[in-house]
C-alpha positions in Angstrom: 11.7 17.5 -4.0 10.3 15.0 -6.6 10.3 11.2 -6.5 13.4 11.3 -8.8 15.3 12.7 -5.8 14.1 10.0 -3.3 16.2 6.9 -2.9 14.0 4.2 -1.3 13.0 0.7 -1.9 9.6 -0.9 -1.2 7.5 2.3 -1.4 4.2 2.3 0.5 1.7 5.2 0.2 -0.9 6.0 2.8 -3.5 8.5 1.7 -4.9 10.2 4.8 -6.7 13.5 5.3 -5.8 15.0 1.8 -2.2 14.2 2.1 0.0 11.3 0.9 2.5 9.7 3.3 5.2 7.6 1.6 7.3 5.1 3.5 10.1 2.9 2.3 13.4 1.1 3.0 16.4 3.6 3.1 18.5 2.8 0.0 21.8 3.8 1.6 21.5 1.4 4.6 19.3 -1.3 3.0 21.9 -4.1 3.1 23.7 -3.3 6.3 23.4 -1.8 9.7 20.6 0.8 10.1 18.7 2.6 12.8 15.3 3.8 11.4 13.0 4.6 8.5 11.5 7.8 7.1 8.3 9.2 5.7 7.8 11.7 2.9 4.7 13.9 2.6 2.9 15.3 -0.5 -0.4 16.9 -1.3 -0.3 16.1 -5.1 2.0 13.1 -5.6 4.5 15.4 -7.4 6.1 17.7 -4.7 7.3 15.9 -1.6 8.7 17.2 1.7 11.0 15.2 4.0 12.5 13.0 4.9 10.9 12.9 8.4 12.3 10.1 10.6 9.2 8.2 11.5 11.0 5.5 13.6 14.4 5.5 15.3 15.9 2.4 17.0 15.2 2.7 20.7 17.9 1.8 23.2 18.1 -2.0 23.7 16.1 -2.8 20.5 17.0 -6.3 19.3 17.5 -5.5 15.6 20.3 -3.4 14.1 20.1 -4.2 10.3 17.8 -4.6 7.4 14.9 -2.3 8.4 12.9 -3.3 5.4 9.6 -2.5 3.8 7.8 -0.3 6.4 4.1 -0.3 5.7 1.7 2.0 7.7 -2.0 1.2 8.0 -4.7 3.3 9.6 -6.7 0.9 11.7 -9.0 1.5 14.8 -8.0 5.1 15.1 -4.2 4.5 15.2 -1.4 4.1 12.8 0.3 0.7 12.7 3.7 0.1 11.1 4.5 -3.4 9.8 8.3 -3.5 9.4 10.8 -6.3 8.8 13.9 -6.3 11.1 17.1 -8.4 11.4 20.1 -9.0 13.7 23.1 -11.2 13.3 21.9 -13.6 15.9 18.1 -13.7 15.3 15.9 -14.5 12.3 14.5 -11.8 10.2 10.8 -11.1 11.2 8.0 -8.6 10.9 7.3 -6.6 14.0 4.4 -4.2 14.5 4.8 -0.6 15.6 2.2 2.0 16.6 1.8 5.8 16.4 -0.8 8.5 17.0 0.4 10.2 13.8 1.3 9.1 10.2 4.6 10.9 10.6 5.4 9.1 13.9 7.2 8.8 16.1 6.4 5.0 15.9 6.7 3.0 19.1 7.1 -0.7 19.7 3.7 -2.4 19.8 4.2 -6.2 19.4 6.5 -8.1 21.7 9.1 -8.9 19.1 8.2 -10.2 15.6 4.8 -11.7 15.1 6.3 -14.1 12.6 7.6 -17.4 13.9 10.9 -16.9 15.8 12.7 -19.7 14.0 11.5 -18.7 10.5 13.3 -16.2 8.2 10.4 -13.9 7.3 9.8 -10.6 5.7 7.3 -8.1 4.2 4.3 -8.5 6.5 1.2 -6.7 5.3 -2.2 -6.1 7.0 -5.4 -7.6 5.6 -8.8 -7.4 7.3 -11.5 -9.7 6.1 -15.3 -9.0 5.8 -15.8 -10.3 9.3 -13.3 -7.8 10.7 -10.7 -10.4 11.4 -7.2 -9.0 10.9 -4.5 -11.1 9.2 -0.9 -10.5 8.5 0.3 -11.9 5.1 4.0 -12.4 4.8 6.8 -14.2 3.1 8.7 -17.2 4.5 12.0 -16.4 2.9 13.6 -18.4 0.1 17.0 -18.3 1.9 15.5 -20.8 4.4 13.0 -22.8 2.5 14.3 -22.6 -1.1 10.9 -22.2 -2.8 9.7 -19.0 -1.2 6.3 -19.1 0.5 3.5 -16.7 1.1 1.7 -17.3 4.3 -1.0 -15.7 6.5 -1.5 -15.6 10.2 -4.4 -14.3 12.2 -3.8 -11.4 14.5 -5.4 -10.3 17.7 -7.9 -7.5 17.4 -5.3 -5.0 18.7 -2.7 -6.2 16.3 -0.3 -7.0 19.1 0.2 -10.7 18.5 -0.4 -13.7 16.3 -3.4 -15.9 17.4 -3.0 -18.8 14.9 -0.3 -20.9 13.3 0.8 -19.7 9.9 -1.3 -20.8 6.9 0.6 -21.6 3.6 -1.2 -19.8 0.7 1.1 -20.7 -2.1 4.8 -20.9 -3.1 6.8 -18.9 -5.6 7.1 -21.8 -8.1 3.3 -22.1 -8.3 3.3 -19.0 -10.5 4.1 -19.6 -14.2 6.1 -16.4 -14.3 8.5 -17.2 -11.4 12.0 -18.4 -12.3 14.9 -19.5 -10.0 17.0 -16.6 -8.8 20.3 -16.3 -10.6 19.7 -19.6 -12.4 20.0 -21.4 -9.1 17.5 -23.7 -7.4 15.7 -21.1 -5.3 12.5 -19.1 -6.0 11.8 -15.7 -4.5 8.6 -14.4 -2.9 8.6 -10.7 -2.0 6.3 -7.9 -1.0 2.7 -9.3 -0.9 -0.1 -6.7 -0.9 -3.9 -7.5 -0.8 -6.3 -5.6 -3.0 -10.1 -5.8 -3.1 -11.8 -3.1 -5.2 -14.9 -2.8 -3.1 -13.3 -3.0 0.3 -14.1 0.1 2.5 -11.1 -0.8 4.7 -8.7 -0.3 1.8 -10.5 2.9 0.6 -11.2 1.2 -2.7 -15.0 1.5 -2.4 -17.2 1.1 -5.5 -20.9 1.6 -5.7 -23.1 -1.3 -4.8 -24.5 -1.2 -8.3 -21.1 -2.0 -9.7 -21.0 -5.3 -7.8 -22.3 -8.5 -9.4 -25.8 -9.5 -8.5 -26.7 -13.0 -7.6 -29.8 -14.8 -6.3 -28.3 -14.4 -2.8 -27.8 -10.6 -3.2 -24.5 -9.0 -3.7 -21.7 -11.3 -4.8 -18.2 -10.7 -3.4 -15.5 -10.0 -5.9 -12.2 -11.9 -5.9 -9.4 -11.0 -3.6 -6.3 -9.9 -5.5 -2.7 -10.2 -4.3 0.2 -8.6 -5.9 3.7 -9.9 -5.1 7.2 -9.9 -6.6 9.5 -12.6 -7.8 12.3 -13.1 -10.4 11.3 -13.9 -14.0 13.1 -14.4 -17.3 16.6 -12.8 -17.5 16.5 -12.4 -13.7 14.1 -9.5 -14.0 12.3 -8.3 -10.9 8.6 -8.4 -11.7 5.2 -7.9 -10.2 2.8 -10.9 -10.2 -1.0 -11.0 -9.8 -2.6 -13.9 -7.9 -6.4 -14.3 -7.3 -8.5 -15.9 -4.7 -11.9 -16.3 -6.5 -13.6 -17.1 -3.3 -12.7 -13.7 -1.9 -11.2 -15.5 1.1 -7.6 -15.2 2.3 -7.3 -19.0 2.4 -8.0 -19.2 -1.3 -7.5 -21.4 -3.3 -5.2 -19.0 -5.1 -4.6 -19.0 -8.9 -2.1 -17.0 -10.8 -3.0 -14.5 -13.5 -2.0 -15.2 -17.1 -0.2 -11.8 -17.3 2.2 -9.8 -15.2 1.2 -6.5 -13.7 4.8 -5.1 -14.2 7.7 -6.7 -16.0 10.4 -4.0 -16.4 13.0 -4.4 -13.5 10.8 -3.2 -10.7 8.8 -4.6 -7.9 7.7 -4.7 -4.2 4.6 -2.7 -5.1 1.3 -1.7 -3.5 -1.9 -0.2 -4.9 -3.6 3.0 -3.6 -6.4 5.2 -4.7 -5.6 8.9 -5.1 -8.1 11.5 -3.7 -9.4 12.2 -7.2 -10.4 8.5 -7.5 -7.4 7.4 -9.8 -5.9 4.1 -9.0 -2.1 3.8 -8.9 0.6 1.1 -8.5 3.7 2.2 -6.7 7.0 0.2 -6.7 10.7 0.8 -6.9 12.7 0.7 -10.1 15.4 0.0 -11.1 16.3 -2.8 -8.7 19.8 -1.6 -8.3 21.2 -0.3 -5.0 21.3 3.5 -4.7 19.5 3.9 -8.0 16.1 2.8 -6.7 13.3 5.4 -7.1 9.5 5.1 -6.3 7.3 5.4 -9.4 3.5 5.9 -9.6 1.9 3.9 -12.5 -1.8 4.5 -13.4 -4.0 1.4 -13.3 -7.3 0.5 -14.7 -9.6 -2.4 -13.7 -10.1 -5.1 -16.4 -13.0 -6.8 -14.8 -11.7 -7.6 -11.3 -8.0 -7.5 -12.3 -5.8 -4.4 -12.1 -3.9 -3.6 -15.3 -1.4 -0.9 -16.2 -3.2 1.9 -18.1 -1.9 2.2 -21.7 
């Protein structure tokens, strides 16, 4: 099948051993009860096999709806799934799963969500800093706080639990592109993803000669975050924010341009095996019509831009 035949939201692509593994929120059950998520597999980003059910709700599992935005990261010789879950009597939160294979089956790893139990949260993503400290970056949802927040929390080395209080990085209204949802008072944060072109963890390595030189040796490049919000005409768009310090704590500034502005979002960036850089996201933002797309990127200095 091709991506035109795959109805998922929030696509996430893991390149691993010459194959691409694509995860996402099932379009059919996105807004109601659900029991799992799938993975699709390709060798060329054109022809895809699947779906393969990567996770199925185990007996007694606390969440029965909104299995959103599964991300899978290869870390310390295992595959870790970061997935947002919800039930009628508990706040939405990101829980961490684990598997020995990118196709699953994924098992419960963290004891419940690693986001605060009394916060409505979603879209946790993994970031590992230069010291090897893992973080989860996530959204504190607008439905609870009004002005949606993007926060970070330190994780234990085995990714099983949070070991710090959440750190507020910025709010949706800090971006000049963010507008209130449906002309109301609330601002949306959605789908953060961290990108650093020279990071070996992210498989975005560049040659040392491409890094800026300073009197102190190699100078770290900025840390880039892409995330989604609503813009003019209630369009779902892809923002770029920058930590010039290269540190997760920032301070964060917001780029003067949008990465994507045409009714699509919740994206991530990956490098293909031939070295090409891609943005993937879902578009249009309409239930049962969502499809993943792969958009070629170039680097404009340290900032990713859509290739003309």
